[in-house]
C-alpha positions in Angstrom: -12.4 14.1 -3.4 -15.1 12.6 -5.0 -16.0 15.7 -7.3 -12.7 15.9 -8.2 -12.0 12.4 -9.0 -15.7 12.1 -10.9 -14.5 15.1 -12.8 -11.4 14.0 -13.9 -12.5 10.5 -14.7 -15.4 12.0 -17.0 -12.6 14.2 -18.7 -10.0 11.2 -19.2 -13.3 9.3 -20.6 -13.9 12.0 -23.0 -10.8 12.0 -24.4 -9.6 8.7 -24.4 -6.5 9.1 -22.5 -4.8 7.3 -19.8 -5.5 8.1 -16.0 -4.5 6.2 -12.9 -6.2 8.0 -9.9 -4.5 7.6 -6.3 -5.1 7.0 -3.1 -9.0 5.8 -3.0 -10.7 6.4 0.1 -14.1 6.3 -0.1 -17.1 4.0 -1.7 -18.5 6.2 -3.7 -15.3 6.4 -6.0 -15.7 2.9 -6.9 -18.6 3.3 -9.0 -16.2 5.6 -11.2 -14.2 2.4 -12.7 -15.2 -0.4 -14.9 -14.4 -4.3 -14.2 -12.6 -5.2 -17.1 -8.9 -6.7 -17.7 -6.0 -4.5 -16.9 -4.7 -5.0 -20.2 -7.6 -3.3 -21.7 -8.0 -0.7 -19.2 -7.3 3.2 -19.6 -8.3 4.3 -16.4 -7.2 2.4 -13.1 -7.4 3.0 -9.5 -4.9 2.6 -6.5 -5.9 1.9 -2.9 -3.4 2.7 -0.2 -3.0 -0.1 2.9 -3.8 2.3 5.8 -7.5 3.0 4.0 -7.9 -0.7 4.0 -7.1 -1.3 7.5 -7.6 1.7 9.5 -11.6 3.2 10.1 -13.2 6.6 11.4 -13.7 4.5 14.7 -9.8 4.5 15.2 -9.2 8.1 15.7 -10.4 8.4 19.2 -7.9 5.9 20.0 -4.9 7.0 17.6 -5.5 10.9 17.1 -3.3 12.7 14.8 -1.0 9.5 14.5 -3.3 8.3 11.6 -3.9 11.6 10.4 -3.7 11.3 6.3 -4.5 13.1 3.3 -7.4 12.0 2.0 -8.3 11.0 5.8 -9.4 7.8 7.3 -13.0 7.2 6.5 -15.9 4.5 7.9 -16.1 1.1 8.1 -18.4 1.1 5.0 -15.6 2.8 3.1 -13.3 0.5 4.1 -15.2 -3.0 3.5 -16.4 -1.4 -0.1 -12.6 -1.0 -0.8 -12.0 -4.4 -0.1 -14.9 -5.4 -2.4 -13.6 -3.1 -4.9 -10.4 -4.7 -5.0 -11.4 -8.3 -5.0 -14.0 -7.5 -7.9 -11.3 -6.2 -10.2 -12.3 -2.5 -10.0 -9.8 -1.5 -8.4 -6.4 -2.1 -9.5 -3.2 -1.6 -7.3 -2.5 -1.9 -3.4 0.2 0.8 -2.3 2.1 2.5 0.6 1.9 5.8 1.5 5.2 6.5 3.2 5.6 9.8 5.0 8.0 9.7 8.2 7.2 12.6 9.7 8.7 13.1 13.1 6.8 12.2 16.6 7.1 15.8 17.7 5.5 16.5 14.3 2.8 14.3 14.9 1.9 15.3 18.4 0.8 18.4 17.6 -3.0 19.6 17.5 -4.6 17.6 15.0 -5.2 20.7 12.8 -1.5 21.7 12.6 -0.1 18.3 12.5 1.1 17.2 9.1 -0.7 14.1 7.2 0.8 10.9 6.3 3.0 8.6 8.4 5.4 5.9 8.5 4.3 2.9 6.7 6.7 1.0 4.2 7.8 -1.4 7.2 4.7 -3.3 8.1 2.7 -2.7 4.7 3.1 -6.5 3.6 2.4 -7.8 6.9 -1.0 -5.8 7.0 -2.0 -7.5 3.8 -1.1 -11.0 5.4 -3.1 -10.3 8.1 -5.9 -9.8 5.6 -5.0 -13.5 4.1 -5.3 -14.5 7.3 -8.6 -13.1 7.6 -10.0 -14.3 4.2 -10.1 -10.8 3.0 -7.6 -11.8 0.2 -5.9 -14.5 -1.2 -1.6 -14.5 -1.3 -2.3 -14.8 -5.2 -4.7 -11.2 -5.2 -1.9 -9.8 -2.7 0.8 -10.5 -5.2 -1.4 -9.1 -8.2 -2.7 -6.0 -6.8 1.1 -4.9 -5.1 3.2 -6.3 -8.0 2.0 -7.5 -10.9 -0.7 -5.2 -11.7 1.8 -2.1 -11.3 4.2 -3.8 -13.5 1.7 -4.1 -16.3 -0.1 -0.5 -15.7 2.9 1.2 -16.0 4.6 -1.2 -18.2 7.9 -1.5 -15.9 10.7 -3.3 -17.8 11.7 -6.6 -16.3 10.0 -6.1 -12.9 7.0 -7.2 -10.4 7.3 -10.7 -11.6 9.6 -13.6 -10.5 10.7 -14.7 -13.8 14.0 -15.6 -15.5 16.0 -12.4 -17.0 13.9 -10.1 -14.3 15.0 -8.3 -11.5 15.1 -10.4 -8.2 12.9 -8.1 -6.1 11.3 -10.2 -3.7 10.2 -10.6 0.3 10.5 -13.9 1.9 7.8 -14.3 4.8 6.8 -16.8 7.4 3.2 -16.6 7.2 2.7 -18.5 10.3 5.0 -16.5 12.8 3.3 -13.6 14.5 5.3 -10.7 15.0 4.3 -7.5 17.7 5.6 -4.1 16.6 7.6 -1.9 19.2 10.4 0.1 19.6 13.4 -2.1 19.2 12.0 -3.6 16.2 11.0 -0.5 14.3 13.5 0.3 11.5 12.0 3.9 10.4 14.5 6.8 11.2 11.6 8.6 12.9 11.4 5.9 15.6 8.1 5.2 16.0 4.9 3.9 14.3 1.1 3.9 14.4 1.3 -0.2 14.8 3.1 0.2 18.2 2.0 -3.2 20.1 0.2 -4.5 17.2 0.7 -8.1 16.7 0.6 -9.0 13.2 0.2 -12.9 12.6 2.5 -13.3 10.1 6.9 -12.0 9.6 8.8 -10.7 7.2 12.4 -12.7 7.3 13.8 -11.3 4.1 13.7 -8.7 1.6 15.5 -9.1 -2.1 16.4 -5.9 -4.1 17.8 -6.4 -7.3 19.4 -9.8 -5.7 20.7 -8.6 -3.2 19.4 -9.3 0.6 18.6 -5.9 1.6 17.1 -7.2 4.9 17.1 -10.6 6.7 15.8 -11.6 10.3 15.3 -8.4 11.4 18.4 -6.7 10.3 19.3 -4.3 7.5 22.1 -4.7 5.5 24.4 -1.9 6.2 25.9 -1.7 2.4 22.8 -0.3 1.0 21.5 1.1 -1.1 21.1 -1.9 -3.8 18.4 0.1 -5.7 18.7 0.7 -9.6 16.9 3.1 -11.9 13.7 1.7 -13.3 13.2 1.0 -17.1 9.8 1.2 -18.7 8.6 -0.9 -22.1 7.3 2.4 -23.8 
């Protein structure tokens, strides 16, 4: 992975072109990027929440449940990704939602597909990092929303501003939430976080000014999405 990313970044620098690198997972990759203001960057990088949460120590318990591509790495790699986000070397935190069925993930490791359901608990993962003093709330908002909108020049989104689309979540920062089969909302019906208790809860999700989720219930009048536009 490092050799591929290093070669790609080298080409982008050589030709002074824009590049966004997805799914960083190792400490070594971080050195490919620069700590300069986002508005001045042509080469940016993204980290997924699962690479910030799990480590290779979790394979013995989770097995194929945490088989991703790229794979979960060591605690040293994970901690370096935390530091890279806080230092400004890495720019965006993303999810990688791939809701494979339980039967698919129960196959032998070499046969099981990579990826798993993640989007429902991504924010709660990051809020646990806030409670643990790893990221500030401002940093979470910046890396998940502001920087995404700025990097890709997304029109009227990514910030709470007059005239912008109302896309946001309301959370109870101090209300614990335990993941179990009764509150998993994925149609595939399972989560790698089953029996995990997060320190915070998501109370409401608003999409384009419409309440899509409230107090454990999904609004069945979905979808509320609309086409994303760009300032470019």
